All heavy atoms as TSV, in Angstrom:
chain	resi	resn	atom	element	x	y	z
A	1	MET	N	N	16.072	-28.174	-14.238
A	1	MET	CA	C	15.463	-28.239	-12.917
A	1	MET	C	C	14.186	-28.923	-12.997
A	1	MET	O	O	13.321	-28.667	-13.838
A	1	MET	CB	C	15.303	-26.805	-12.468
A	1	MET	CG	C	14.808	-26.597	-11.110
A	1	MET	SD	S	14.551	-24.955	-10.404
A	1	MET	CE	C	15.951	-24.100	-10.872
A	2	ASP	N	N	13.928	-29.795	-12.061
A	2	ASP	CA	C	12.663	-30.622	-12.085
A	2	ASP	C	C	11.573	-29.857	-11.376
A	2	ASP	O	O	11.783	-28.805	-10.635
A	2	ASP	CB	C	12.782	-32.024	-11.595
A	2	ASP	CG	C	13.200	-32.006	-10.050
A	2	ASP	OD1	O	13.193	-31.066	-9.353
A	2	ASP	OD2	O	13.506	-33.139	-9.550
A	3	GLN	N	N	10.284	-30.265	-11.477
A	3	GLN	CA	C	9.184	-29.583	-10.901
A	3	GLN	C	C	9.285	-29.430	-9.399
A	3	GLN	O	O	8.980	-28.441	-8.810
A	3	GLN	CB	C	7.881	-30.282	-11.306
A	3	GLN	CG	C	6.661	-29.652	-10.956
A	3	GLN	CD	C	5.373	-30.280	-11.564
A	3	GLN	OE1	O	5.490	-31.065	-12.426
A	3	GLN	NE2	N	4.205	-29.985	-10.937
A	4	SER	N	N	9.643	-30.576	-8.719
A	4	SER	CA	C	9.651	-30.495	-7.313
A	4	SER	C	C	10.757	-29.455	-6.724
A	4	SER	O	O	10.447	-28.798	-5.681
A	4	SER	CB	C	9.795	-31.970	-6.653
A	4	SER	OG	O	11.090	-32.447	-7.147
A	5	THR	N	N	11.844	-29.469	-7.448
A	5	THR	CA	C	12.853	-28.440	-7.011
A	5	THR	C	C	12.339	-27.103	-7.208
A	5	THR	O	O	12.575	-26.265	-6.269
A	5	THR	CB	C	14.105	-28.813	-7.789
A	5	THR	OG1	O	14.695	-30.133	-7.671
A	5	THR	CG2	C	15.161	-27.710	-7.390
A	6	LEU	N	N	11.702	-26.772	-8.279
A	6	LEU	CA	C	11.245	-25.504	-8.604
A	6	LEU	C	C	10.100	-25.108	-7.550
A	6	LEU	O	O	10.207	-23.970	-6.961
A	6	LEU	CB	C	10.536	-25.506	-9.996
A	6	LEU	CG	C	9.912	-24.138	-10.264
A	6	LEU	CD1	C	10.966	-23.078	-10.381
A	6	LEU	CD2	C	9.287	-24.287	-11.754
A	7	LYS	N	N	9.310	-25.975	-7.191
A	7	LYS	CA	C	8.201	-25.752	-6.130
A	7	LYS	C	C	8.930	-25.460	-4.896
A	7	LYS	O	O	8.574	-24.421	-4.158
A	7	LYS	CB	C	7.328	-26.917	-6.030
A	7	LYS	CG	C	6.334	-27.029	-7.139
A	7	LYS	CD	C	5.416	-28.203	-6.883
A	7	LYS	CE	C	4.413	-28.502	-7.974
A	7	LYS	NZ	N	3.502	-29.658	-7.686
A	8	ALA	N	N	9.884	-26.163	-4.501
A	8	ALA	CA	C	10.601	-25.931	-3.150
A	8	ALA	C	C	11.271	-24.639	-3.198
A	8	ALA	O	O	11.191	-23.897	-2.167
A	8	ALA	CB	C	11.602	-27.067	-2.952
A	9	ARG	N	N	11.917	-24.219	-4.294
A	9	ARG	CA	C	12.463	-22.871	-4.254
A	9	ARG	C	C	11.476	-21.776	-4.198
A	9	ARG	O	O	11.812	-20.775	-3.572
A	9	ARG	CB	C	13.483	-22.775	-5.551
A	9	ARG	CG	C	14.587	-23.687	-5.475
A	9	ARG	CD	C	15.550	-23.408	-6.608
A	9	ARG	NE	N	16.709	-24.364	-6.452
A	9	ARG	CZ	C	17.798	-24.365	-7.330
A	9	ARG	NH1	N	17.759	-23.474	-8.338
A	9	ARG	NH2	N	18.695	-25.133	-7.157
A	10	ILE	N	N	10.424	-21.812	-4.940
A	10	ILE	CA	C	9.436	-20.815	-4.971
A	10	ILE	C	C	8.839	-20.670	-3.503
A	10	ILE	O	O	8.610	-19.617	-3.008
A	10	ILE	CB	C	8.386	-21.054	-5.973
A	10	ILE	CG1	C	8.957	-21.014	-7.315
A	10	ILE	CG2	C	7.191	-19.981	-5.805
A	10	ILE	CD1	C	9.514	-19.638	-7.825
A	11	ILE	N	N	8.545	-21.833	-2.856
A	11	ILE	CA	C	7.866	-21.800	-1.528
A	11	ILE	C	C	8.992	-21.136	-0.515
A	11	ILE	O	O	8.651	-20.457	0.339
A	11	ILE	CB	C	7.586	-23.169	-1.200
A	11	ILE	CG1	C	6.273	-23.651	-1.852
A	11	ILE	CG2	C	7.356	-23.231	0.374
A	11	ILE	CD1	C	5.948	-25.058	-1.880
A	12	GLN	N	N	10.302	-21.378	-0.810
A	12	GLN	CA	C	11.321	-20.896	0.082
A	12	GLN	C	C	11.359	-19.352	-0.015
A	12	GLN	O	O	11.501	-18.597	0.830
A	12	GLN	CB	C	12.660	-21.494	-0.271
A	12	GLN	CG	C	13.749	-20.978	0.719
A	12	GLN	CD	C	15.131	-21.527	0.221
A	12	GLN	OE1	O	15.292	-21.959	-0.803
A	12	GLN	NE2	N	16.164	-21.538	1.121
A	13	ILE	N	N	11.272	-18.879	-1.336
A	13	ILE	CA	C	11.242	-17.419	-1.695
A	13	ILE	C	C	10.013	-16.828	-1.048
A	13	ILE	O	O	10.100	-15.696	-0.482
A	13	ILE	CB	C	11.323	-17.253	-3.129
A	13	ILE	CG1	C	12.706	-17.617	-3.771
A	13	ILE	CG2	C	11.011	-15.783	-3.518
A	13	ILE	CD1	C	12.816	-17.793	-5.097
A	14	GLU	N	N	8.912	-17.480	-1.142
A	14	GLU	CA	C	7.636	-16.956	-0.687
A	14	GLU	C	C	7.731	-16.711	0.827
A	14	GLU	O	O	7.117	-15.797	1.384
A	14	GLU	CB	C	6.539	-17.963	-0.990
A	14	GLU	CG	C	5.171	-17.446	-0.562
A	14	GLU	CD	C	4.028	-18.463	-0.875
A	14	GLU	OE1	O	4.422	-19.668	-1.251
A	14	GLU	OE2	O	2.931	-18.102	-0.829
A	15	SER	N	N	8.428	-17.634	1.476
A	15	SER	CA	C	8.535	-17.488	2.978
A	15	SER	C	C	9.337	-16.118	3.381
A	15	SER	O	O	9.280	-15.761	4.535
A	15	SER	CB	C	9.237	-18.715	3.588
A	15	SER	OG	O	10.695	-18.742	3.265
A	16	LYS	N	N	10.008	-15.528	2.499
A	16	LYS	CA	C	10.805	-14.421	2.811
A	16	LYS	C	C	9.904	-13.184	2.587
A	16	LYS	O	O	10.345	-11.998	2.806
A	16	LYS	CB	C	12.053	-14.364	1.834
A	16	LYS	CG	C	12.902	-15.437	1.743
A	16	LYS	CD	C	13.525	-15.850	3.153
A	16	LYS	CE	C	14.488	-16.996	3.082
A	16	LYS	NZ	N	14.766	-17.556	4.355
A	17	ARG	N	N	8.774	-13.272	2.061
A	17	ARG	CA	C	7.845	-12.106	1.771
A	17	ARG	C	C	7.598	-11.287	3.084
A	17	ARG	O	O	7.615	-10.125	3.046
A	17	ARG	CB	C	6.507	-12.612	1.207
A	17	ARG	CG	C	5.668	-11.467	0.779
A	17	ARG	CD	C	4.461	-12.006	0.176
A	17	ARG	NE	N	3.522	-10.923	-0.382
A	17	ARG	CZ	C	2.672	-10.298	0.347
A	17	ARG	NH1	N	2.602	-10.524	1.679
A	17	ARG	NH2	N	1.991	-9.340	-0.188
A	18	GLU	N	N	7.466	-11.945	4.113
A	18	GLU	CA	C	7.230	-11.311	5.361
A	18	GLU	C	C	8.378	-10.414	5.800
A	18	GLU	O	O	8.150	-9.245	6.334
A	18	GLU	CB	C	7.040	-12.372	6.532
A	18	GLU	CG	C	6.523	-11.763	7.776
A	18	GLU	CD	C	4.976	-11.098	7.756
A	18	GLU	OE1	O	4.307	-11.671	7.013
A	18	GLU	OE2	O	4.800	-10.206	8.486
A	19	VAL	N	N	9.525	-10.728	5.447
A	19	VAL	CA	C	10.668	-9.844	5.702
A	19	VAL	C	C	10.606	-8.548	5.012
A	19	VAL	O	O	10.810	-7.459	5.610
A	19	VAL	CB	C	12.035	-10.540	5.238
A	19	VAL	CG1	C	13.218	-9.618	5.482
A	19	VAL	CG2	C	12.224	-11.862	6.276
A	20	LEU	N	N	10.166	-8.582	3.738
A	20	LEU	CA	C	9.991	-7.399	2.971
A	20	LEU	C	C	8.891	-6.520	3.506
A	20	LEU	O	O	8.976	-5.325	3.612
A	20	LEU	CB	C	9.574	-7.672	1.499
A	20	LEU	CG	C	10.819	-8.233	0.664
A	20	LEU	CD1	C	10.319	-8.571	-0.612
A	20	LEU	CD2	C	11.969	-7.128	0.577
A	21	LEU	N	N	7.753	-7.096	3.995
A	21	LEU	CA	C	6.700	-6.368	4.703
A	21	LEU	C	C	7.122	-5.694	5.929
A	21	LEU	O	O	6.808	-4.579	6.113
A	21	LEU	CB	C	5.515	-7.321	4.952
A	21	LEU	CG	C	4.730	-7.818	3.834
A	21	LEU	CD1	C	3.612	-8.856	4.153
A	21	LEU	CD2	C	4.123	-6.656	3.014
A	22	LYS	N	N	7.984	-6.315	6.726
A	22	LYS	CA	C	8.417	-5.778	7.940
A	22	LYS	C	C	9.349	-4.662	7.748
A	22	LYS	O	O	9.289	-3.615	8.285
A	22	LYS	CB	C	9.070	-6.785	8.818
A	22	LYS	CG	C	8.059	-7.709	9.506
A	22	LYS	CD	C	8.737	-8.741	10.371
A	22	LYS	CE	C	7.754	-9.728	10.957
A	22	LYS	NZ	N	8.317	-10.639	11.817
A	23	LEU	N	N	10.195	-4.793	6.654
A	23	LEU	CA	C	11.098	-3.774	6.281
A	23	LEU	C	C	10.416	-2.618	5.762
A	23	LEU	O	O	10.729	-1.338	6.043
A	23	LEU	CB	C	12.037	-4.306	5.144
A	23	LEU	CG	C	13.241	-3.340	4.692
A	23	LEU	CD1	C	14.102	-2.968	5.918
A	23	LEU	CD2	C	14.027	-4.015	3.680
A	24	LEU	N	N	9.318	-2.779	5.071
A	24	LEU	CA	C	8.550	-1.661	4.461
A	24	LEU	C	C	7.863	-0.765	5.593
A	24	LEU	O	O	7.691	0.336	5.462
A	24	LEU	CB	C	7.455	-2.200	3.567
A	24	LEU	CG	C	6.846	-1.275	2.608
A	24	LEU	CD1	C	7.794	-0.599	1.627
A	24	LEU	CD2	C	5.903	-1.978	1.746
A	25	GLU	N	N	7.698	-1.399	6.628
A	25	GLU	CA	C	7.092	-0.610	7.940
A	25	GLU	C	C	8.026	0.209	8.555
A	25	GLU	O	O	7.624	0.994	9.335
A	25	GLU	CB	C	6.524	-1.757	8.855
A	25	GLU	CG	C	5.329	-2.468	8.352
A	25	GLU	CD	C	4.922	-3.662	9.279
A	25	GLU	OE1	O	5.463	-3.753	10.332
A	25	GLU	OE2	O	3.945	-4.246	8.926
A	26	GLN	N	N	9.417	0.040	8.307
A	26	GLN	CA	C	10.359	0.943	8.979
A	26	GLN	C	C	10.287	2.292	8.526
A	26	GLN	O	O	10.246	2.689	7.313
A	26	GLN	CB	C	11.814	0.389	8.660
A	26	GLN	CG	C	12.011	-0.998	9.124
A	26	GLN	CD	C	11.858	-1.063	10.572
A	26	GLN	OE1	O	12.457	-0.296	11.346
A	26	GLN	NE2	N	11.305	-2.160	10.988
A	27	PRO	N	N	10.199	3.321	9.440
A	27	PRO	CA	C	9.921	4.771	8.995
A	27	PRO	C	C	11.194	5.412	8.461
A	27	PRO	O	O	11.104	6.430	7.842
A	27	PRO	CB	C	9.512	5.350	10.445
A	27	PRO	CG	C	10.197	4.456	11.461
A	27	PRO	CD	C	10.191	3.089	10.892
A	28	ASN	N	N	12.312	4.829	8.664
A	28	ASN	CA	C	13.534	5.508	8.270
A	28	ASN	C	C	14.160	4.856	6.944
A	28	ASN	O	O	15.427	4.919	6.916
A	28	ASN	CB	C	14.576	5.460	9.479
A	28	ASN	CG	C	14.951	4.040	9.827
A	28	ASN	OD1	O	14.212	3.065	9.495
A	28	ASN	ND2	N	16.001	3.791	10.730
A	29	LEU	N	N	13.435	4.306	6.093
A	29	LEU	CA	C	13.953	3.768	4.961
A	29	LEU	C	C	14.533	4.819	3.882
A	29	LEU	O	O	15.449	4.447	3.155
A	29	LEU	CB	C	12.904	2.861	4.326
A	29	LEU	CG	C	12.656	1.469	4.788
A	29	LEU	CD1	C	11.752	0.683	4.000
A	29	LEU	CD2	C	13.984	0.671	4.866
A	30	GLY	N	N	13.936	5.884	3.898
A	30	GLY	CA	C	14.273	6.961	2.936
A	30	GLY	C	C	13.920	6.472	1.429
A	30	GLY	O	O	12.939	5.797	1.260
A	31	THR	N	N	14.888	6.668	0.563
A	31	THR	CA	C	14.631	6.377	-0.834
A	31	THR	C	C	14.716	4.875	-1.131
A	31	THR	O	O	14.170	4.385	-2.054
A	31	THR	CB	C	15.759	6.998	-1.762
A	31	THR	OG1	O	17.063	6.615	-1.321
A	31	THR	CG2	C	15.582	8.494	-1.596
A	32	ILE	N	N	15.286	4.004	-0.215
A	32	ILE	CA	C	15.242	2.606	-0.433
A	32	ILE	C	C	13.843	2.006	-0.342
A	32	ILE	O	O	13.613	0.944	-0.831
A	32	ILE	CB	C	16.171	1.897	0.543
A	32	ILE	CG1	C	16.589	0.551	0.048
A	32	ILE	CG2	C	15.700	1.814	1.931
A	32	ILE	CD1	C	17.783	-0.131	0.623
A	33	ARG	N	N	12.850	2.738	0.239
A	33	ARG	CA	C	11.594	2.238	0.301
A	33	ARG	C	C	11.017	2.040	-1.098
A	33	ARG	O	O	10.223	0.995	-1.270
A	33	ARG	CB	C	10.602	3.368	0.989
A	33	ARG	CG	C	9.186	3.101	0.947
A	33	ARG	CD	C	8.354	4.101	1.702
A	33	ARG	NE	N	8.827	4.372	3.124
A	33	ARG	CZ	C	8.396	3.539	4.114
A	33	ARG	NH1	N	7.726	2.550	3.904
A	33	ARG	NH2	N	8.954	3.888	5.282
A	34	VAL	N	N	11.411	2.782	-2.003
A	34	VAL	CA	C	10.897	2.457	-3.494
A	34	VAL	C	C	11.517	1.066	-3.930
A	34	VAL	O	O	10.651	0.218	-4.568
A	34	VAL	CB	C	11.446	3.526	-4.384
A	34	VAL	CG1	C	11.227	3.150	-5.831
A	34	VAL	CG2	C	10.997	4.929	-4.040
A	35	ASP	N	N	12.708	0.738	-3.589
A	35	ASP	CA	C	13.259	-0.552	-3.979
A	35	ASP	C	C	12.643	-1.705	-3.256
A	35	ASP	O	O	12.395	-2.797	-3.806
A	35	ASP	CB	C	14.825	-0.574	-3.701
A	35	ASP	CG	C	15.670	0.449	-4.555
A	35	ASP	OD1	O	15.163	0.615	-5.653
A	35	ASP	OD2	O	16.576	0.932	-4.088
A	36	VAL	N	N	12.346	-1.507	-1.953
A	36	VAL	CA	C	11.628	-2.494	-1.190
A	36	VAL	C	C	10.269	-2.770	-1.727
A	36	VAL	O	O	9.843	-3.940	-1.885
A	36	VAL	CB	C	11.576	-2.079	0.293
A	36	VAL	CG1	C	10.766	-3.259	1.094
A	36	VAL	CG2	C	13.054	-2.077	0.843
A	37	ASN	N	N	9.551	-1.672	-2.110
A	37	ASN	CA	C	8.252	-1.772	-2.649
A	37	ASN	C	C	8.183	-2.525	-3.932
A	37	ASN	O	O	7.418	-3.341	-4.253
A	37	ASN	CB	C	7.566	-0.356	-2.843
A	37	ASN	CG	C	6.215	-0.381	-2.667
A	37	ASN	OD1	O	5.521	-1.269	-2.265
A	37	ASN	ND2	N	5.567	0.689	-3.023
A	38	GLN	N	N	9.280	-2.200	-4.794
A	38	GLN	CA	C	9.378	-2.799	-6.165
A	38	GLN	C	C	9.668	-4.399	-5.872
A	38	GLN	O	O	9.126	-5.180	-6.694
A	38	GLN	CB	C	10.536	-2.257	-6.896
A	38	GLN	CG	C	10.742	-2.824	-8.219
A	38	GLN	CD	C	9.638	-2.547	-9.292
A	38	GLN	OE1	O	8.903	-1.542	-9.152
A	38	GLN	NE2	N	9.412	-3.472	-10.136
A	39	ALA	N	N	10.504	-4.707	-4.984
A	39	ALA	CA	C	10.932	-6.093	-4.737
A	39	ALA	C	C	9.560	-6.869	-4.191
A	39	ALA	O	O	9.381	-8.025	-4.694
A	39	ALA	CB	C	11.949	-6.262	-3.646
A	40	LEU	N	N	8.740	-6.174	-3.408
A	40	LEU	CA	C	7.612	-6.731	-2.968
A	40	LEU	C	C	6.638	-7.130	-4.078
A	40	LEU	O	O	5.950	-8.126	-4.215
A	40	LEU	CB	C	6.955	-6.038	-1.921
A	40	LEU	CG	C	5.796	-6.542	-1.078
A	40	LEU	CD1	C	6.187	-7.882	-0.495
A	40	LEU	CD2	C	5.345	-5.624	-0.046
A	41	GLU	N	N	6.463	-6.055	-4.915
A	41	GLU	CA	C	5.561	-6.237	-6.094
A	41	GLU	C	C	5.953	-7.336	-6.976
A	41	GLU	O	O	5.256	-8.121	-7.521
A	41	GLU	CB	C	5.520	-4.902	-6.958
A	41	GLU	CG	C	4.716	-3.888	-6.144
A	41	GLU	CD	C	4.836	-2.438	-6.947
A	41	GLU	OE1	O	5.183	-2.471	-8.041
A	41	GLU	OE2	O	4.423	-1.518	-6.334
A	42	GLU	N	N	7.326	-7.462	-7.305
A	42	GLU	CA	C	7.873	-8.474	-8.227
A	42	GLU	C	C	7.776	-9.880	-7.484
A	42	GLU	O	O	7.323	-10.869	-8.221
A	42	GLU	CB	C	9.375	-8.241	-8.603
A	42	GLU	CG	C	9.404	-7.018	-9.465
A	42	GLU	CD	C	10.829	-6.619	-9.768
A	42	GLU	OE1	O	11.760	-7.508	-9.663
A	42	GLU	OE2	O	11.035	-5.504	-10.306
A	43	LEU	N	N	7.816	-9.946	-6.271
A	43	LEU	CA	C	7.709	-11.246	-5.543
A	43	LEU	C	C	6.269	-11.552	-5.598
A	43	LEU	O	O	5.943	-12.863	-5.849
A	43	LEU	CB	C	8.203	-11.062	-4.059
A	43	LEU	CG	C	8.073	-12.376	-3.177
A	43	LEU	CD1	C	9.018	-13.400	-3.752
A	43	LEU	CD2	C	8.572	-11.939	-1.799
A	44	ASP	N	N	5.433	-10.639	-5.331
A	44	ASP	CA	C	3.897	-11.011	-5.427
A	44	ASP	C	C	3.565	-11.480	-6.934
A	44	ASP	O	O	2.785	-12.492	-6.965
A	44	ASP	CB	C	3.103	-9.805	-5.130
A	44	ASP	CG	C	3.011	-9.581	-3.646
A	44	ASP	OD1	O	3.570	-10.450	-2.790
A	44	ASP	OD2	O	2.581	-8.464	-3.184
A	45	GLU	N	N	4.177	-10.969	-7.910
A	45	GLU	CA	C	3.888	-11.363	-9.250
A	45	GLU	C	C	4.469	-12.698	-9.541
A	45	GLU	O	O	3.754	-13.548	-10.146
A	45	GLU	CB	C	4.455	-10.343	-10.242
A	45	GLU	CG	C	4.189	-10.591	-11.669
A	45	GLU	CD	C	4.886	-9.607	-12.584
A	45	GLU	OE1	O	4.849	-8.467	-12.241
A	45	GLU	OE2	O	5.192	-9.985	-13.795
A	46	LEU	N	N	5.573	-13.033	-9.002
A	46	LEU	CA	C	6.201	-14.245	-9.146
A	46	LEU	C	C	5.286	-15.359	-8.536
A	46	LEU	O	O	5.036	-16.451	-9.036
A	46	LEU	CB	C	7.623	-14.340	-8.507
A	46	LEU	CG	C	8.348	-15.628	-8.532
A	46	LEU	CD1	C	8.759	-16.252	-9.936
A	46	LEU	CD2	C	9.551	-15.647	-7.628
A	47	ILE	N	N	4.904	-15.151	-7.284
A	47	ILE	CA	C	4.029	-16.014	-6.560
A	47	ILE	C	C	2.732	-16.227	-7.268
A	47	ILE	O	O	2.206	-17.429	-7.358
A	47	ILE	CB	C	3.844	-15.519	-5.101
A	47	ILE	CG1	C	5.117	-15.571	-4.222
A	47	ILE	CG2	C	2.750	-16.430	-4.323
A	47	ILE	CD1	C	5.068	-14.807	-2.961
A	48	PHE	N	N	2.155	-15.241	-7.789
A	48	PHE	CA	C	0.884	-15.378	-8.555
A	48	PHE	C	C	1.076	-16.298	-9.743
A	48	PHE	O	O	0.231	-17.099	-9.984
A	48	PHE	CB	C	0.322	-13.856	-8.990
A	48	PHE	CG	C	-0.803	-13.994	-9.770
A	48	PHE	CD1	C	-2.099	-14.105	-9.283
A	48	PHE	CD2	C	-0.714	-13.836	-11.237
A	48	PHE	CE1	C	-3.103	-14.159	-10.083
A	48	PHE	CE2	C	-1.913	-13.869	-11.887
A	48	PHE	CZ	C	-3.132	-14.094	-11.390
A	49	GLU	N	N	2.144	-15.943	-10.551
A	49	GLU	CA	C	2.315	-16.832	-11.667
A	49	GLU	C	C	2.641	-18.236	-11.306
A	49	GLU	O	O	2.255	-19.180	-11.893
A	49	GLU	CB	C	3.558	-16.228	-12.483
A	49	GLU	CG	C	3.239	-14.916	-13.093
A	49	GLU	CD	C	4.420	-14.255	-13.885
A	49	GLU	OE1	O	5.456	-14.917	-13.861
A	49	GLU	OE2	O	4.164	-13.163	-14.389
A	50	PHE	N	N	3.267	-18.450	-10.309
A	50	PHE	CA	C	3.601	-19.822	-9.661
A	50	PHE	C	C	2.363	-20.575	-9.413
A	50	PHE	O	O	2.123	-21.680	-9.763
A	50	PHE	CB	C	4.500	-19.772	-8.497
A	50	PHE	CG	C	4.590	-21.061	-7.811
A	50	PHE	CD1	C	5.327	-22.083	-8.231
A	50	PHE	CD2	C	3.997	-21.293	-6.558
A	50	PHE	CE1	C	5.637	-23.314	-7.619
A	50	PHE	CE2	C	4.170	-22.433	-5.883
A	50	PHE	CZ	C	4.839	-23.498	-6.333
A	51	ARG	N	N	1.277	-19.851	-8.730
A	51	ARG	CA	C	0.040	-20.426	-8.381
A	51	ARG	C	C	-0.849	-20.622	-9.612
A	51	ARG	O	O	-1.648	-21.535	-9.616
A	51	ARG	CB	C	-0.642	-19.440	-7.319
A	51	ARG	CG	C	0.010	-19.465	-6.065
A	51	ARG	CD	C	-0.722	-19.103	-4.945
A	51	ARG	NE	N	-0.028	-18.897	-3.765
A	51	ARG	CZ	C	0.719	-19.807	-3.100
A	51	ARG	NH1	N	0.600	-21.110	-3.447
A	51	ARG	NH2	N	1.315	-19.543	-1.988
A	52	GLU	N	N	-0.617	-19.793	-10.729
A	52	GLU	CA	C	-1.335	-20.124	-11.928
A	52	GLU	C	C	-0.892	-21.488	-12.612
A	52	GLU	O	O	-1.563	-22.081	-13.138
A	52	GLU	CB	C	-1.114	-18.931	-12.906
A	52	GLU	CG	C	-1.775	-17.605	-12.466
A	52	GLU	CD	C	-3.136	-17.648	-12.932
A	52	GLU	OE1	O	-3.551	-17.921	-14.066
A	52	GLU	OE2	O	-4.015	-17.337	-11.937
A	53	ILE	N	N	0.461	-21.629	-12.507
A	53	ILE	CA	C	1.008	-22.854	-13.207
A	53	ILE	C	C	0.796	-24.093	-12.252
A	53	ILE	O	O	0.476	-25.133	-12.765
A	53	ILE	CB	C	2.507	-22.626	-13.425
A	53	ILE	CG1	C	2.682	-21.552	-14.426
A	53	ILE	CG2	C	3.255	-23.871	-13.953
A	53	ILE	CD1	C	4.095	-21.049	-14.602
A	54	PHE	N	N	0.881	-23.893	-10.936
A	54	PHE	CA	C	0.722	-24.973	-10.068
A	54	PHE	C	C	-0.455	-24.715	-9.067
A	54	PHE	O	O	-0.188	-24.195	-8.030
A	54	PHE	CB	C	1.992	-25.258	-9.179
A	54	PHE	CG	C	3.227	-25.572	-10.100
A	54	PHE	CD1	C	4.190	-24.569	-10.184
A	54	PHE	CD2	C	3.371	-26.769	-10.571
A	54	PHE	CE1	C	5.399	-24.856	-10.949
A	54	PHE	CE2	C	4.471	-27.047	-11.416
A	54	PHE	CZ	C	5.478	-26.144	-11.668
A	55	PRO	N	N	-1.626	-24.782	-9.530
A	55	PRO	CA	C	-2.847	-24.303	-8.777
A	55	PRO	C	C	-2.977	-25.176	-7.405
A	55	PRO	O	O	-3.760	-24.719	-6.582
A	55	PRO	CB	C	-4.014	-24.549	-9.650
A	55	PRO	CG	C	-3.476	-25.557	-10.747
A	55	PRO	CD	C	-2.104	-25.261	-10.784
A	56	GLU	N	N	-2.354	-26.288	-7.247
A	56	GLU	CA	C	-2.579	-27.012	-6.085
A	56	GLU	C	C	-1.978	-26.374	-4.753
A	56	GLU	O	O	-2.083	-26.818	-3.742
A	56	GLU	CB	C	-1.936	-28.469	-6.220
A	56	GLU	CG	C	-0.447	-28.535	-6.365
A	56	GLU	CD	C	-0.048	-28.404	-7.900
A	56	GLU	OE1	O	-0.731	-28.071	-8.766
A	56	GLU	OE2	O	1.262	-28.654	-8.075
A	57	ASN	N	N	-1.159	-25.373	-5.125
A	57	ASN	CA	C	-0.436	-24.564	-3.991
A	57	ASN	C	C	-1.403	-23.467	-3.648
A	57	ASN	O	O	-1.385	-22.496	-4.468
A	57	ASN	CB	C	0.899	-24.162	-4.312
A	57	ASN	CG	C	1.892	-25.323	-4.557
A	57	ASN	OD1	O	2.279	-25.923	-3.642
A	57	ASN	ND2	N	2.189	-25.566	-5.866
A	58	LYS	N	N	-2.117	-23.576	-2.547
A	58	LYS	CA	C	-3.088	-22.505	-2.145
A	58	LYS	C	C	-2.439	-21.259	-1.696
A	58	LYS	O	O	-1.411	-21.268	-1.079
A	58	LYS	CB	C	-4.007	-23.196	-1.054
A	58	LYS	CG	C	-4.740	-24.392	-1.593
A	58	LYS	CD	C	-5.856	-24.578	-0.613
A	58	LYS	CE	C	-6.591	-25.747	-1.202
A	58	LYS	NZ	N	-7.016	-26.671	-1.310
A	59	PRO	N	N	-2.951	-20.109	-2.025
A	59	PRO	CA	C	-2.380	-18.753	-1.607
A	59	PRO	C	C	-2.454	-18.637	-0.059
A	59	PRO	O	O	-3.443	-19.142	0.652
A	59	PRO	CB	C	-3.294	-17.729	-2.318
A	59	PRO	CG	C	-4.605	-18.465	-2.812
A	59	PRO	CD	C	-4.268	-19.908	-2.772
A	60	GLU	N	N	-1.399	-18.045	0.371
A	60	GLU	CA	C	-1.338	-17.669	1.732
A	60	GLU	C	C	-1.667	-16.209	2.028
A	60	GLU	O	O	-1.643	-15.777	3.168
A	60	GLU	CB	C	0.010	-18.038	2.368
A	60	GLU	CG	C	0.301	-19.401	2.276
A	60	GLU	CD	C	1.661	-19.890	2.845
A	60	GLU	OE1	O	2.356	-18.925	3.424
A	60	GLU	OE2	O	1.995	-21.105	2.662
A	61	PHE	N	N	-1.687	-15.421	0.948
A	61	PHE	CA	C	-1.987	-14.069	1.047
A	61	PHE	C	C	-2.902	-13.691	-0.004
A	61	PHE	O	O	-3.115	-14.296	-1.041
A	61	PHE	CB	C	-0.783	-13.248	1.134
A	61	PHE	CG	C	-0.005	-13.229	-0.269
A	61	PHE	CD1	C	-0.251	-12.220	-1.253
A	61	PHE	CD2	C	0.878	-14.231	-0.580
A	61	PHE	CE1	C	0.447	-12.187	-2.393
A	61	PHE	CE2	C	1.494	-14.241	-1.805
A	61	PHE	CZ	C	1.205	-13.290	-2.762
A	62	SER	N	N	-3.526	-12.570	0.105
A	62	SER	CA	C	-4.413	-12.100	-0.965
A	62	SER	C	C	-3.854	-10.926	-1.723
A	62	SER	O	O	-2.812	-10.397	-1.514
A	62	SER	CB	C	-5.743	-11.641	-0.310
A	62	SER	OG	O	-5.608	-10.778	0.775
């Protein structure tokens, strides 16, 4: 996989972060809340590592 393809895929994945945040706000998640929270944490870690490797991609969240 070349660098531009990797960047495009990570950016596409990053755009899905908002969906997890909205899902986490749902009051009726029950035990799946743990899974959503874990997915969000792992996604944030992936994005952080991506930005470490490719610093030209500025963060959209803190």
